VOLUMVEX-384612 format. One record per residue: residue number from 1; x, y, z of N, C-alpha, C in turn. Coordinates in steps of 0.05 Angstrom, whole numbers, plus 5000, padded with zeros to 4 digits. Example, Ala and Ser with C-alpha at 12.3 -4.5 7.8 and 13.67 -1.06 7.14 Angstrom:
  seq   n_x   n_y   n_z  ca_x  ca_y  ca_z   c_x   c_y   c_z
    1  5264  4886  5156  5246  4910  5156  5264  4934  5156
    2  5257  4955  5142  5273  4979  5143  5258  5001  5157
END
This chain:
  seq   n_x   n_y   n_z  ca_x  ca_y  ca_z   c_x   c_y   c_z
    1  1324  3700  5558  1313  3689  5534  1324  3704  5510
    2  1331  3690  5488  1341  3703  5464  1319  3719  5450
    3  1327  3740  5435  1308  3757  5421  1296  3742  5399
    4  1269  3742  5397  1255  3728  5376  1248  3747  5353
    5  1247  3736  5329  1237  3751  5306  1207  3756  5310
    6  1198  3779  5301  1170  3787  5304  1157  3790  5277
    7  1133  3779  5273  1119  3781  5248  1097  3803  5250
    8  1096  3821  5230  1076  3842  5231  1050  3832  5217
    9  1028  3837  5229  1002  3828  5218  0987  3851  5206
   10  0979  3848  5180  0961  3867  5167  0933  3854  5164
   11  0928  3834  5180  0903  3819  5179  0884  3829  5200
   12  0861  3839  5193  0842  3850  5212  0831  3828  5231
   13  0831  3803  5221  0821  3781  5238  0839  3779  5263
   14  0865  3782  5259  0883  3781  5283  0878  3805  5300
   15  0875  3828  5288  0870  3853  5304  0845  3850  5321
   16  0825  3837  5310  0800  3834  5325  0804  3816  5350
   17  0821  3796  5347  0828  3779  5370  0842  3795  5391
   18  0861  3812  5383  0877  3828  5402  0858  3848  5416
   19  0842  3862  5400  0824  3882  5413  0805  3868  5433
   20  0794  3846  5424  0774  3832  5442  0787  3822  5467
   21  0811  3811  5465  0825  3801  5489  0831  3823  5509
   22  0839  3846  5499  0846  3868  5517  0820  3880  5530
   23  0799  3884  5514  0775  3895  5525  0763  3876  5546
   24  0762  3850  5540  0752  3830  5560  0769  3830  5585
   25  0796  3832  5581  0814  3833  5604  0808  3857  5622
   26  0804  3881  5609  0797  3905  5625  0771  3902  5640
   27  0751  3892  5626  0724  3890  5638  0723  3869  5660
   28  0738  3847  5656  0737  3826  5677  0756  3832  5700
   29  0774  3851  5696  0793  3859  5717  0808  3835  5728
   30  0816  3818  5710  0832  3794  5717  0818  3775  5735
   31  0792  3777  5737  0776  3758  5753  0771  3733  5737
   32  0769  3710  5750  0763  3685  5737  0734  3686  5726
   33  0731  3676  5701  0705  3676  5688  0693  3648  5690
   34  0667  3645  5688  0654  3619  5690  0666  3599  5670
   35  0665  3574  5678  0677  3553  5661  0663  3550  5635
   36  0679  3547  5614  0669  3541  5587  0669  3511  5583
   37  0688  3498  5594  0692  3469  5591  0700  3457  5617
   38  0688  3436  5626  0696  3423  5651  0724  3411  5648
   39  0742  3418  5667  0768  3406  5666  0767  3377  5675
   40  0787  3362  5668  0788  3334  5676  0798  3332  5704
   41  0783  3320  5722  0792  3317  5750  0805  3290  5753
   42  0832  3290  5757  0847  3265  5760  0851  3258  5789
   43  0854  3278  5805  0859  3274  5834  0843  3294  5849
   44  0833  3286  5872  0817  3304  5889  0835  3326  5899
   45  0826  3351  5896  0842  3374  5904  0836  3382  5932
   46  0856  3394  5945  0853  3406  5971  0838  3432  5968
   47  0814  3435  5979  0797  3458  5973  0809  3484  5982
   48  0822  3484  6005  0834  3509  6015  0857  3517  5997
   49  0873  3498  5988  0895  3505  5970  0884  3515  5943
   50  0862  3503  5933  0851  3512  5908  0841  3540  5910
   51  0827  3547  5932  0817  3574  5935  0839  3594  5936
   52  0861  3587  5950  0884  3605  5952  0898  3608  5926
   53  0899  3587  5911  0914  3587  5886  0901  3605  5865
   54  0875  3608  5866  0861  3626  5847  0870  3655  5849
   55  0882  3662  5872  0890  3689  5876  0919  3694  5866
   56  0932  3672  5858  0960  3675  5850  0961  3686  5822
   57  0985  3698  5815  0989  3708  5788  0993  3685  5769
   58  0991  3690  5743  0993  3669  5723  1020  3655  5726
   59  1041  3669  5733  1068  3657  5733  1072  3639  5758
   60  1054  3641  5777  1059  3626  5802  1054  3596  5797
   61  1068  3580  5813  1063  3551  5813  1038  3545  5828
   62  1027  3521  5823  1004  3512  5838  1009  3483  5846
   63  0997  3474  5868  1002  3446  5877  0997  3426  5854
   64  1015  3408  5851  1014  3389  5829  0993  3367  5835
   65  0982  3355  5814  0964  3333  5818  0978  3306  5813
   66  1005  3306  5811  1019  3282  5805  1029  3268  5830
   67  1020  3277  5854  1030  3265  5878  1013  3242  5887
   68  0990  3238  5875  0972  3217  5884  0978  3191  5869
   69  0969  3169  5880  0974  3143  5868  0959  3140  5841
   70  0970  3124  5824  0958  3120  5798  0932  3105  5801
   71  0912  3111  5784  0887  3096  5784  0890  3072  5766
   72  0867  3060  5759  0868  3035  5744  0860  3039  5714
   73  0851  3063  5707  0842  3069  5680  0866  3080  5664
   74  0871  3067  5641  0894  3075  5625  0894  3104  5617
   75  0870  3115  5610  0869  3143  5602  0877  3162  5624
   76  0868  3156  5648  0876  3172  5671  0906  3171  5676
   77  0917  3147  5673  0946  3144  5677  0962  3160  5656
   78  0953  3158  5632  0967  3172  5610  0964  3203  5614
   79  0941  3212  5624  0937  3240  5628  0956  3250  5650
   80  0958  3234  5671  0977  3242  5693  1006  3242  5683
   81  1012  3223  5665  1039  3222  5653  1045  3247  5638
   82  1025  3256  5622  1029  3281  5606  1033  3305  5624
   83  1016  3307  5645  1020  3330  5663  1047  3329  5677
   84  1056  3305  5684  1081  3302  5697  1104  3310  5679
   85  1104  3302  5654  1125  3309  5635  1125  3340  5631
   86  1101  3352  5629  1099  3381  5625  1111  3395  5649
   87  1105  3387  5673  1117  3399  5697  1147  3395  5698
   88  1156  3371  5692  1184  3365  5693  1201  3381  5674
   89  1189  3387  5650  1204  3402  5630  1201  3432  5633
   90  1184  3441  5651  1181  3469  5658  1201  3475  5680
   91  1226  3478  5673  1247  3478  5693  1251  3504  5708
   92  1239  3526  5698  1242  3552  5711  1215  3565  5714
   93  1213  3584  5732  1188  3599  5736  1185  3619  5713
   94  1161  3627  5709  1156  3649  5690  1140  3640  5666
   95  1127  3659  5653  1110  3654  5630  1125  3640  5607
   96  1150  3647  5603  1165  3636  5581  1167  3606  5582
   97  1167  3594  5607  1173  3566  5610  1148  3549  5613
   98  1125  3561  5610  1100  3545  5612  1100  3525  5589
   99  1095  3499  5596  1099  3477  5578  1073  3461  5575
  100  1068  3451  5551  1045  3433  5545  1055  3408  5531
  101  1041  3386  5535  1049  3361  5523  1025  3347  5512
  102  1029  3332  5490  1008  3316  5478  1019  3288  5471
  103  1001  3269  5466  1009  3241  5463  1000  3230  5436
  104  1018  3217  5423  1012  3201  5399  1023  3173  5402
  105  1006  3153  5399  1014  3125  5402  1010  3111  5376
  106  1031  3096  5368  1030  3079  5345  1037  3051  5353
  107  1037  3033  5334  1041  3004  5340  1067  3000  5355
  108  1088  3013  5346  1115  3009  5358  1127  3034  5370
  109  1112  3056  5370  1123  3081  5380  1104  3096  5398
  110  1115  3109  5418  1100  3128  5435  1114  3155  5432
  111  1100  3175  5422  1112  3202  5417  1099  3222  5436
  112  1115  3237  5450  1105  3259  5467  1113  3285  5453
  113  1093  3300  5445  1098  3326  5433  1100  3347  5455
  114  1119  3365  5453  1124  3385  5474  1125  3413  5462
  115  1111  3432  5474  1113  3460  5466  1115  3478  5490
  116  1128  3501  5487  1130  3521  5508  1117  3547  5498
  117  1110  3564  5516  1098  3590  5509  1116  3605  5490
  118  1142  3606  5495  1161  3617  5477  1178  3594  5467
  119  1196  3599  5448  1210  3577  5435  1224  3559  5454
  120  1222  3533  5449  1236  3513  5465  1265  3511  5454
  121  1281  3531  5461  1309  3531  5451  1325  3513  5469
  122  1332  3490  5458  1344  3469  5474  1374  3475  5479
  123  1380  3483  5504  1408  3486  5512  1418  3460  5521
  124  1444  3459  5527  1456  3434  5534  1443  3421  5558
  125  1435  3437  5578  1422  3426  5602  1395  3412  5595
  126  1380  3425  5577  1354  3413  5568  1359  3386  5554
  127  1378  3386  5536  1383  3362  5520  1393  3339  5538
  128  1410  3346  5557  1421  3326  5575  1399  3315  5592
  129  1381  3332  5602  1359  3323  5619  1340  3305  5603
  130  1334  3312  5578  1316  3296  5562  1328  3268  5558
  131  1354  3266  5554  1367  3240  5551  1364  3224  5577
  132  1369  3237  5600  1365  3222  5625  1337  3213  5629
  133  1317  3230  5622  1289  3223  5625  1282  3198  5609
  134  1290  3197  5583  1285  3174  5566  1299  3149  5577
  135  1324  3152  5586  1338  3129  5596  1326  3119  5622
  136  1316  3137  5638  1303  3129  5663  1277  3112  5658
  137  1261  3121  5639  1237  3106  5632  1244  3079  5620
  138  1265  3079  5603  1274  3054  5592  1283  3034  5613
  139  1295  3044  5634  1306  3027  5655  1284  3012  5670
  140  1259  3022  5670  1239  3009  5686  1231  2981  5675
  141  1239  2975  5651  1233  2949  5640  1257  2931  5638
  142  1279  2939  5651  1304  2924  5649  1317  2922  5676
  143  1334  2902  5679  1350  2900  5703  1370  2924  5703
  144  1380  2930  5726  1398  2953  5728  1424  2948  5712
  145  1431  2922  5708  1455  2916  5692  1450  2922  5663
  146  1426  2912  5653  1419  2918  5625  1417  2948  5620
  147  1406  2962  5640  1402  2991  5638  1428  3006  5635
  148  1446  3001  5653  1471  3016  5652  1488  3008  5628
  149  1485  2983  5619  1499  2975  5594  1488  2991  5571
  150  1461  2995  5571  1449  3010  5548  1458  3039  5547
  151  1466  3050  5570  1474  3078  5570  1500  3083  5555
  152  1518  3063  5556  1543  3066  5542  1562  3084  5558
  153  1586  3087  5547  1607  3102  5562  1601  3131  5564
  154  1585  3142  5546  1580  3171  5546  1557  3180  5563
  155  1543  3161  5576  1520  3168  5592  1522  3155  5620
  156  1542  3163  5635  1547  3151  5660  1537  3167  5684
  157  1521  3188  5678  1513  3206  5699  1494  3193  5719
  158  1481  3171  5712  1463  3158  5731  1478  3136  5746
  159  1503  3134  5743  1518  3115  5759  1520  3088  5745
  160  1539  3072  5752  1542  3046  5739  1550  3025  5760
  161  1538  3002  5758  1545  2980  5777  1535  2985  5805
  162  1514  3000  5808  1503  3005  5835  1478  2988  5840
  163  1464  2994  5861  1440  2979  5867  1418  2986  5847
  164  1398  2969  5845  1376  2973  5826  1362  3000  5832
  165  1362  3009  5857  1348  3033  5864  1364  3058  5856
  166  1389  3055  5851  1407  3077  5847  1399  3094  5823
  167  1390  3081  5802  1382  3097  5778  1360  3117  5785
  168  1341  3109  5801  1319  3127  5809  1330  3150  5826
  169  1347  3144  5845  1357  3165  5863  1374  3185  5847
  170  1390  3175  5829  1407  3193  5813  1390  3210  5794
  171  1368  3198  5783  1351  3213  5766  1336  3235  5782
  172  1329  3228  5807  1317  3248  5824  1336  3271  5828
  173  1361  3265  5833  1381  3286  5837  1384  3303  5812
  174  1384  3290  5789  1386  3305  5764  1362  3323  5760
  175  1338  3314  5768  1314  3330  5765  1315  3354  5784
  176  1324  3349  5808  1327  3371  5828  1346  3392  5817
  177  1368  3383  5807  1388  3402  5796  1377  3418  5773
  178  1362  3404  5755  1350  3417  5732  1330  3439  5740
  179  1317  3435  5763  1297  3454  5773  1308  3472  5795
  180  1334  3474  5797  1346  3487  5821  1337  3516  5824
  181  1334  3531  5801  1326  3559  5804  1298  3561  5815
  182  1280  3545  5806  1252  3545  5816  1251  3536  5845
  183  1267  3516  5852  1267  3505  5879  1279  3524  5899
  184  1300  3538  5891  1312  3558  5908  1292  3581  5915
  185  1276  3589  5896  1256  3609  5901  1235  3599  5921
  186  1227  3574  5918  1207  3562  5936  1219  3559  5964
  187  1245  3552  5965  1258  3549  5991  1259  3576  6005
  188  1265  3598  5991  1266  3624  6003  1238  3633  6013
  189  1217  3627  5997  1190  3634  6006  1183  3618  6031
  190  1190  3593  6032  1183  3577  6055  1198  3587  6080
  191  1223  3594  6076  1239  3605  6099  1226  3631  6109
  192  1217  3649  6091  1205  3674  6100  1178  3669  6114
  193  1164  3649  6105  1138  3643  6117  1140  3632  6146
  194  1162  3617  6151  1163  3602  6175  1185  3610  6194
  195  1201  3630  6186  1225  3636  6202  1219  3645  6231
  196  1196  3658  6235  1188  3668  6261  1177  3645  6279
  197  1173  3622  6266  1161  3599  6281  1181  3576  6286
  198  1206  3580  6278  1226  3558  6280  1226  3547  6309
  199  1232  3564  6328  1235  3555  6355  1210  3543  6366
  200  1187  3555  6359  1162  3544  6369  1158  3516  6359
  201  1165  3510  6335  1162  3483  6324  1182  3465  6337
  202  1207  3474  6340  1227  3457  6352  1221  3450  6381
  203  1208  3469  6395  1201  3464  6423  1177  3446  6426
  204  1160  3445  6406  1136  3429  6408  1143  3399  6410
  205  1130  3385  6428  1136  3357  6432  1118  3340  6413
  206  1098  3352  6401  1079  3337  6385  1093  3323  6361
  207  1114  3336  6350  1125  3325  6326  1138  3298  6331
  208  1147  3294  6356  1159  3268  6362  1139  3246  6362
  209  1114  3253  6366  1093  3233  6367  1077  3232  6341
  210  1077  3253  6326  1059  3256  6303  1072  3247  6277
  211  1097  3239  6277  1110  3231  6252  1120  3255  6237
  212  1121  3279  6249  1129  3303  6235  1159  3309  6237
  213  1174  3288  6243  1203  3293  6245  1215  3301  6218
  214  1202  3293  6196  1212  3301  6170  1210  3332  6167
  215  1189  3344  6179  1187  3373  6179  1210  3386  6193
  216  1218  3375  6215  1240  3386  6230  1265  3385  6214
  217  1269  3363  6198  1292  3362  6181  1291  3384  6160
  218  1267  3389  6149  1264  3411  6129  1273  3437  6141
  219  1264  3442  6166  1271  3467  6179  1301  3470  6185
  220  1313  3448  6192  1342  3448  6197  1357  3455  6171
  221  1348  3443  6149  1361  3450  6123  1357  3479  6116
  222  1333  3490  6122  1328  3518  6116  1345  3537  6132
  223  1352  3529  6157  1368  3545  6174  1398  3545  6167
  224  1407  3525  6152  1435  3523  6145  1445  3547  6129
  225  1470  3553  6133  1482  3575  6118  1480  3571  6088
  226  1485  3546  6079  1483  3539  6051  1463  3516  6050
  227  1440  3520  6037  1419  3500  6036  1428  3476  6019
  228  1425  3452  6030  1429  3428  6015  1403  3422  6000
  229  1401  3430  5975  1376  3429  5961  1366  3401  5957
  230  1383  3382  5951  1374  3355  5947  1362  3343  5973
  231  1376  3347  5995  1365  3337  6021  1339  3351  6028
  232  1338  3377  6023  1314  3393  6029  1290  3382  6013
  233  1294  3377  5988  1272  3368  5971  1263  3340  5979
  234  1282  3322  5985  1274  3295  5994  1260  3296  6020
  235  1268  3312  6039  1254  3314  6064  1226  3326  6061
  236  1224  3345  6042  1198  3357  6036  1179  3335  6025
  237  1190  3318  6008  1174  3296  5997  1164  3278  6020
  238  1182  3272  6039  1174  3255  6062  1151  3268  6077
  239  1152  3295  6079  1130  3309  6093  1104  3305  6079
  240  1104  3305  6053  1079  3302  6038  1067  3274  6040
  241  1083  3255  6048  1074  3228  6050  1062  3222  6078
  242  1063  3241  6096  1052  3237  6123  1031  3258  6129
  243  1005  3249  6131  0984  3269  6138  0988  3282  6165
  244  1005  3269  6182  1010  3280  6208  1024  3307  6207
  245  1040  3311  6186  1055  3336  6183  1036  3359  6180
  246  1017  3357  6162  0997  3378  6158  0981  3383  6184
  247  0973  3362  6197  0958  3365  6222  0974  3380  6243
  248  1000  3373  6244  1018  3386  6263  1021  3416  6256
  249  1025  3422  6230  1027  3450  6222  1002  3466  6229
  250  0978  3454  6224  0953  3467  6231  0952  3474  6260
  251  0961  3456  6277  0960  3460  6306  0979  3482  6315
  252  1002  3485  6301  1022  3504  6309  1017  3532  6297
  253  1010  3532  6271  1009  3557  6256  0981  3568  6252
  254  0961  3551  6255  0934  3559  6247  0930  3552  6217
  255  0904  3549  6209  0898  3538  6183  0909  3556  6160
  256  0905  3582  6161  0914  3600  6139  0944  3599  6134
  257  0959  3603  6155  0988  3602  6153  0998  3574  6146
  258  0985  3554  6157  0993  3526  6152  0989  3519  6122
  259  0967  3529  6110  0962  3523  6082  0984  3535  6064
  260  0993  3559  6071  1014  3572  6055  1041  3557  6058
  261  1047  3548  6082  1072  3533  6086  1070  3506  6072
  262  1047  3493  6074  1043  3467  6062  1045  3468  6031
  263  1035  3490  6020  1037  3494  5991  1066  3494  5982
  264  1083  3509  5997  1112  3510  5989  1126  3483  5993
  265  1118  3469  6014  1130  3442  6018  1123  3424  5995
  266  1098  3425  5986  1089  3409  5963  1104  3417  5938
  267  1109  3443  5934  1124  3451  5910  1153  3441  5912
  268  1165  3442  5935  1192  3432  5939  1193  3401  5934
  269  1172  3388  5941  1171  3358  5938  1166  3350  5909
  270  1158  3368  5892  1148  3361  5865  1169  3345  5849
  271  1195  3351  5848  1213  3335  5832  1213  3305  5839
  272  1213  3300  5865  1213  3272  5874  1186  3259  5867
  273  1164  3273  5872  1137  3263  5866  1136  3255  5836
  274  1147  3273  5819  1146  3269  5790  1162  3244  5782
  275  1185  3241  5794  1202  3218  5787  1189  3192  5795
  276  1176  3192  5819  1162  3167  5828  1139  3161  5810
  277  1124  3181  5801  1102  3176  5783  1111  3166  5756
  278  1132  3178  5745  1142  3168  5719  1151  3139  5721
  279  1163  3132  5743  1171  3105  5748  1147  3086  5748
  280  1126  3094  5762  1102  3078  5764  1088  3075  5737
  281  1087  3097  5721  1074  3095  5695  1089  3076  5677
  282  1116  3078  5677  1132  3061  5659  1129  3032  5666
  283  1125  3026  5691  1121  2998  5699  1093  2989  5694
  284  1074  3007  5697  1045  3000  5692  1039  2998  5663
  285  1051  3015  5646  1046  3015  5617  1073  3011  5603
  286  1081  2986  5598  1108  2980  5588  1115  2995  5562
  287  1094  3002  5546  1100  3016  5521  1112  3044  5526
  288  1109  3054  5550  1119  3081  5556  1148  3079  5566
  289  1160  3056  5565  1188  3054  5571  1206  3063  5548
  290  1194  3065  5525  1209  3075  5501  1192  3097  5489
  291  1200  3122  5495  1185  3144  5484  1203  3162  5467
  292  1191  3175  5448  1205  3196  5432  1194  3223  5440
  293  1211  3241  5447  1202  3268  5454  1208  3287  5431
  294  1187  3300  5421  1190  3319  5399  1185  3347  5410
  295  1205  3364  5408  1203  3392  5417  1195  3409  5393
  296  1172  3422  5396  1161  3438  5374  1170  3467  5376
  297  1179  3478  5354  1187  3506  5353  1162  3523  5353
  298  1161  3543  5371  1137  3560  5373  1136  3580  5350
  299  1112  3588  5341  1110  3608  5320  1122  3635  5329
  300  1132  3650  5310  1142  3677  5317  1120  3694  5329
  301  1127  3711  5349  1107  3729  5360  1096  3747  5337
  302  1072  3756  5340  1058  3773  5320  1052  3800  5332
  303  1056  3821  5316  1050  3848  5325  1031  3861  5304
  304  1014  3878  5314  0994  3891  5297  1007  3912  5279
  305  0998  3913  5254  1006  3935  5236  0994  3961  5247
  306  1008  3983  5242  0999  4009  5253  0971  4017  5247
  307  0960  4008  5224  0933  4015  5217  0912  4004  5236
  308  0920  3984  5253  0901  3972  5271  0905  3981  5300
  309  0923  4000  5305  0926  4010  5332  0906  4033  5336
  310  0882  4025  5343  0859  4044  5346  0855  4052  5374
  311  0838  4072  5378  0829  4079  5405  0810  4057  5414
  312  0806  4056  5441  0789  4035  5451  0760  4038  5441
  313  0751  4063  5437  0724  4068  5427  0722  4059  5398
  314  0743  4064  5381  0742  4055  5354  0742  4025  5352
  315  0758  4012  5369  0759  3983  5369  0732  3970  5376
  316  0720  3982  5396  0693  3973  5404  0674  3974  5381
  317  0674  3995  5366  0656  3998  5343  0663  3978  5321
  318  0689  3975  5315  0697  3957  5294  0690  3928  5300
  319  0688  3922  5326  0681  3895  5335  0650  3891  5333
  320  0636  3912  5329  0607  3910  5327  0594  3903  5353
  321  0605  3912  5375  0594  3906  5402  0570  3924  5408
  322  0552  3916  5425  0529  3932  5432  0536  3958  5446
  323  0518  3976  5447  0523  4002  5461  0531  3997  5490
  324  0551  4012  5498  0563  4009  5525  0543  4019  5546
  325  0542  4004  5568  0528  4014  5591  0545  4034  5606
  326  0532  4048  5624  0547  4068  5640  0570  4055  5655
  327  0565  4032  5666  0585  4018  5682  0609  4009  5664
  328  0602  4000  5640  0623  3992  5621  0640  4016  5613
  329  0627  4039  5607  0642  4063  5600  0661  4072  5622
  330  0652  4070  5647  0669  4078  5670  0694  4061  5671
  331  0691  4035  5667  0714  4017  5669  0733  4022  5646
  332  0722  4023  5621  0740  4027  5598  0753  4054  5597
  333  0741  4074  5610  0753  4101  5611  0780  4100  5624
  334  0783  4082  5643  0809  4080  5658  0832  4071  5640
  335  0825  4058  5617  0845  4046  5600  0848  4060  5573
  336  0834  4083  5569  0833  4095  5543  0861  4105  5534
  337  0878  4112  5554  0904  4123  5547  0925  4101  5543
  338  0919  4076  5551  0939  4055  5548  0931  4034  5528
  339  0907  4035  5518  0897  4014  5500  0914  4011  5475
  340  0921  4033  5462  0938  4032  5438  0965  4019  5444
  341  0977  4028  5466  1003  4017  5473  1001  3987  5479
  342  0981  3980  5494  0977  3951  5502  0973  3934  5477
  343  0959  3944  5457  0954  3929  5433  0977  3929  5413
  344  0998  3944  5419  1020  3947  5400  1043  3928  5408
  345  1040  3912  5428  1061  3894  5437  1061  3868  5420
  346  1084  3854  5419  1084  3828  5405  1068  3807  5422
  347  1053  3790  5408  1036  3770  5422  1045  3742  5413
  348  1049  3725  5433  1058  3697  5428  1035  3678  5431
  349  1038  3654  5419  1018  3633  5420  1023  3615  5444
  350  1003  3612  5461  1006  3595  5485  1011  3566  5477
  351  1025  3552  5495  1034  3525  5489  1011  3506  5482
  352  0989  3507  5496  0966  3489  5490  0956  3494  5461
  353  0954  3519  5453  0944  3526  5427  0964  3517  5405
  354  0990  3519  5411  1010  3510  5392  1005  3480  5385
  355  1001  3464  5406  0997  3435  5401  0970  3430  5388
  356  0949  3445  5396  0923  3441  5384  0924  3447  5354
  357  0939  3468  5346  0942  3475  5318  0958  3454  5303
  358  0979  3444  5316  0995  3423  5304  0978  3398  5298
  359  0962  3390  5317  0945  3367  5313  0923  3371  5293
  360  0913  3396  5292  0890  3402  5274  0899  3404  5245
  361  0925  3410  5240  0934  3415  5213  0939  3390  5196
  362  0939  3367  5209  0944  3342  5194  0929  3319  5206
  363  0916  3303  5189  0902  3279  5198  0921  3258  5210
  364  0946  3260  5202  0965  3240  5211  0979  3246  5237
  365  0972  3269  5249  0985  3276  5275  0964  3280  5297
  366  0940  3270  5294  0920  3273  5315  0929  3258  5340
  367  0925  3270  5363  0933  3256  5388  0915  3232  5393
  368  0926  3212  5406  0910  3188  5413  0894  3193  5438
  369  0900  3214  5453  0886  3221  5477  0877  3250  5474
  370  0851  3256  5477  0841  3283  5474  0846  3299  5500
  371  0872  3301  5506  0881  3313  5531  0908  3324  5527
  372  0913  3348  5537  0939  3360  5537  0950  3363  5566
  373  0973  3354  5570  0986  3359  5596  0995  3388  5597
  374  0994  3400  5620  1002  3429  5623  1016  3433  5649
  375  1036  3450  5649  1050  3457  5673  1036  3479  5689
  376  1016  3492  5676  1000  3513  5689  0971  3508  5681
  377  0953  3521  5695  0925  3520  5687  0920  3536  5662
  378  0900  3528  5646  0895  3542  5621  0880  3568  5626
  379  0886  3588  5609  0872  3614  5611  0845  3612  5596
  380  0829  3633  5599  0802  3632  5587  0802  3629  5557
  381  0820  3644  5543  0820  3642  5514  0829  3615  5504
  382  0849  3603  5516  0858  3576  5509  0836  3556  5514
  383  0822  3560  5536  0800  3542  5543  0778  3543  5522
  384  0770  3568  5513  0749  3571  5493  0758  3558  5467
  385  0782  3563  5459  0792  3553  5433  0792  3523  5433
  386  0802  3510  5455  0803  3481  5456  0775  3469  5456
  387  0757  3483  5470  0729  3473  5472  0716  3473  5444
  388  0722  3493  5428  0708  3496  5402  0724  3482  5380
  389  0747  3471  5386  0762  3456  5366  0749  3429  5361
  390  0750  3419  5336  0739  3392  5331  0752  3371  5348
  391  0776  3376  5357  0790  3356  5374  0779  3354  5402
  392  0765  3375  5411  0753  3375  5438  0774  3369  5460
  393  0797  3382  5459  0818  3377  5477  0812  3387  5505
  394  0821  3372  5525  0817  3379  5553  0844  3382  5567
  395  0844  3396  5590  0867  3397  5607  0858  3391  5635
  396  0877  3391  5654  0870  3384  5681  0857  3407  5697
  397  0859  3432  5686  0848  3454  5702  0848  3480  5687
  398  0834  3499  5697  0831  3526  5686  0833  3546  5708
  399  0843  3570  5701  0840  3592  5721  0820  3612  5712
  400  0811  3610  5687  0788  3626  5677  0793  3655  5673
  401  0818  3664  5675  0825  3692  5671  0832  3698  5642
  402  0824  3721  5633  0830  3730  5606  0856  3746  5606
  403  0877  3735  5595  0903  3749  5594  0906  3760  5566
  404  0910  3786  5563  0912  3799  5537  0937  3791  5522
  405  0958  3782  5535  0983  3773  5521  0978  3746  5509
  406  0962  3746  5488  0953  3720  5476  0951  3724  5446
  407  0964  3707  5431  0964  3710  5402  0958  3684  5388
  408  0955  3686  5362  0949  3663  5344  0967  3666  5320
  409  0980  3644  5310  0996  3646  5286  0980  3656  5262
  410  0992  3674  5246  0977  3686  5224  0966  3665  5205
  411  0980  3643  5201  0972  3623  5182  0945  3610  5190
  412  0938  3612  5216  0914  3599  5225  0892  3618  5235
  413  0897  3644  5232  0880  3664  5246  0851  3663  5237
  414  0846  3661  5211  0818  3663  5202  0801  3640  5212
  415  0811  3616  5210  0795  3593  5220  0792  3594  5251
  416  0813  3602  5265  0811  3603  5294  0794  3626  5303
  417  0793  3648  5289  0776  3670  5296  0747  3662  5296
  418  0739  3645  5276  0712  3635  5275  0705  3619  5299
  419  0724  3602  5308  0720  3586  5332  0717  3603  5357
  420  0732  3624  5359  0731  3642  5382  0705  3658  5383
  421  0694  3663  5360  0670  3681  5359  0644  3666  5361
  422  0645  3639  5359  0620  3624  5360  0607  3626  5388
END
């Protein structure tokens, strides 16, 4: 990532947010806190996978909710569309690439607003993929001849003069390539999880009867000297479409190991799942065949002025917090030597908050759906802020953890601090 400019804050309101976030993070010890706002449930979750996922770090992927069939309610369909776009544009692992999306609909336009935790610096690969994405959605309302004609001579990457299905297959390949770094990591994790079980699975006769042959293909690809990523991802998607595969894995590996393997298979399948869902949405809601994607520049990270780098005891007092209990003192004592350093780092604005601020700052940019798509679950502070915003924005999920690496643009700090303190 390129080096970002950093803004220094001499505003105590911002300092209070930083102090509070760090103290809460220390006291909660990165444990999930009770829900402030119920997340929107769009698809029934696998309870074992959900329990396991709560133990993952913030940067880790979690099983997508875009693999299930579309429902009949427009709002649910649009919410799944926003989540799918957010996942698709989060092309690499890591906090920097966490992406949020919002929706604005007008009489003749559908606008998808996109923000990342750090600046969405559009490189050539990003711009090329966005072009393919818009062309793919446009294609769902046209014959393949009209579609390829619309691409023109400079946009032949989806093929020309092929079958009607070809556009989808080529877009899937483009999506897999765009996500190759993330998928290679997942492929390596899956290989490590299952390498000791290869022969046991190959020797089992159940897969011939259970429909788990797609799993065997996945394992063959993993064993190859050079992994064919496109074939691996497509075979993984086939696995997710057959409940027999999970049953087979349970019988061979046991439930705990099977859940870990299944999770990686679902992550590998995600690009194909996303493409199929985008195709279904565009056909179900024709207005989504023509979308405009607006990439929002994230605010510069903010760093505290030196006058606000206090000891943890001084910060506690400035916040006006009640007298510490013995248990609280014991916990905070462990962090007394690092508190100043922790509070002196630059803090960026999370993607959900960026969009919330964008929509709150103008009556003409309010979203038509009180929902933000996200490539990750929302943290505790984002959840609180969205809940107390007049927009009452929701997301599909929360992990409830307080992460201290959390900031607010200086131009909005005083209003947002009031919302956080209510």
